[in-house]
C-alpha positions as CSV (number, residue, x, y, z in Angstrom):
1,M,-1.5,21.1,21.1
2,G,-0.1,23.7,18.8
3,A,0.4,23.5,15.0
4,F,0.9,19.7,15.2
5,G,-2.3,18.8,16.9
6,P,-4.2,17.8,14.0
7,L,-1.6,15.9,12.8
8,A,-0.9,14.1,16.0
9,I,-4.8,13.1,16.2
10,L,-4.7,12.1,12.6
11,A,-1.8,9.8,13.3
12,G,-3.5,8.4,16.5
13,V,-6.7,7.7,14.7
14,T,-4.8,5.9,11.8
15,L,-2.9,3.8,14.2
16,I,-5.9,2.7,16.2
17,G,-7.9,1.9,13.2
18,S,-4.8,0.1,11.6
19,A,-4.5,-2.0,14.8
20,I,-8.4,-2.8,15.0
21,I,-8.3,-4.0,11.4
22,V,-5.2,-6.2,12.0
23,G,-6.9,-7.5,15.2
24,L,-10.1,-8.3,13.3
25,S,-8.2,-10.4,10.4
26,R,-6.1,-12.1,13.1
27,L,-9.5,-13.3,14.8
28,A,-10.8,-14.3,11.4
29,T,-8.2,-16.7,10.4
30,V,-8.4,-19.6,12.5
31,G,-6.3,-22.1,10.7
32,P,-4.4,-23.3,7.8
33,P,-6.3,-22.7,4.5
34,A,-8.5,-25.5,3.6
35,D,-7.8,-27.8,0.8
36,G,-4.7,-25.9,0.1
37,C,-6.7,-23.0,-1.3
38,L,-4.6,-20.0,-1.0
39,P,-5.8,-16.3,-1.5
40,H,-3.7,-16.2,-4.8
41,L,-6.1,-16.0,-7.8
42,G,-9.4,-15.9,-5.7
43,G,-8.5,-19.1,-4.0
44,L,-7.3,-21.1,-7.0
45,P,-4.1,-23.0,-6.7
46,P,-1.3,-21.0,-8.3
47,A,-0.5,-22.3,-11.9
48,E,3.0,-20.9,-11.8
49,H,5.7,-19.9,-9.6
50,A,5.5,-16.6,-7.9
51,L,9.1,-15.7,-9.2
52,S,8.4,-16.7,-12.8
53,R,9.8,-14.5,-15.6
54,F,7.6,-12.2,-17.7
55,H,7.8,-12.0,-21.5
56,V,10.0,-9.0,-22.5
57,R,7.4,-7.4,-24.3
58,W,5.7,-6.6,-21.0
59,Y,8.5,-4.3,-20.1
60,T,8.2,-2.1,-23.2
61,V,4.5,-2.0,-22.5
62,T,5.2,-0.9,-18.9
63,M,7.6,1.9,-20.1
64,V,4.5,3.1,-22.5
65,F,2.4,3.1,-19.5
66,L,4.8,5.0,-17.5
67,A,5.1,7.8,-20.2
68,F,1.2,8.0,-20.1
69,D,1.3,8.1,-16.3
70,M,3.8,10.9,-16.1
71,E,1.9,12.7,-18.4
72,M,-1.4,12.7,-16.1
73,I,0.6,13.5,-13.3
74,F,1.8,16.5,-14.7
75,M,-1.2,17.6,-16.5
76,Y,-3.3,18.5,-13.1
77,P,-0.6,20.9,-11.6
78,W,-0.4,22.4,-14.9
79,T,-4.0,23.3,-15.3
80,L,-3.7,25.1,-12.1
81,V,-0.6,27.2,-13.2
82,V,-1.9,28.1,-16.5
83,P,-4.0,31.2,-15.5
84,V,-1.0,32.6,-13.4
85,M,1.8,31.9,-15.8
86,G,0.1,32.4,-19.2
87,T,1.2,31.2,-22.7
88,S,4.8,30.2,-21.7
89,S,3.1,27.4,-19.5
90,V,1.0,26.2,-22.3
91,V,4.2,26.1,-24.6
92,E,6.1,24.2,-22.2
93,M,3.4,21.6,-21.7
94,F,3.1,21.0,-25.4
95,L,7.1,20.3,-25.5
96,F,6.7,18.0,-22.5
97,L,3.7,16.2,-24.4
98,A,6.1,16.2,-27.7
99,I,8.8,14.4,-25.8
100,L,6.2,11.9,-24.4
101,L,4.9,11.5,-27.9
102,S,8.1,10.8,-29.2
103,G,8.9,8.1,-26.9
104,V,5.5,6.5,-27.9
105,V,5.9,6.8,-31.7
106,Y,9.5,5.2,-30.9
107,A,7.7,2.4,-29.1
108,W,5.4,1.9,-31.8
109,R,7.9,2.0,-34.4
110,E,9.8,-0.8,-32.6
111,G,6.7,-2.9,-32.3
112,A,6.1,-2.7,-28.5
113,L,2.3,-2.3,-29.1
114,R,2.0,-5.0,-31.7
115,W,0.8,-8.4,-29.7
116,T,1.2,-10.9,-32.7
């Protein structure tokens, strides 16, 4: 098998498991949805079109969320590097957090977090 043996086994198990799940879901659906109930919103009929537009406020909220998300993505590897790198990694992380905080302060100042 070599070095790629476990990877090949994992890929095979994944493919077989996916085929079983898809096959079972095909067996479970035996016709069109009853009374027009769609899987959208838990079976309720959709109130708006799927391609409807969002309010522009949601884009700024998304950017603020991504700022916090990036912070969390980089915090875990940073915790593993701090004992090895020392003080320089702590200073770099606080600089990174300051840049992210400046983005959040800018969004707050522009009213991205105000809902009224």
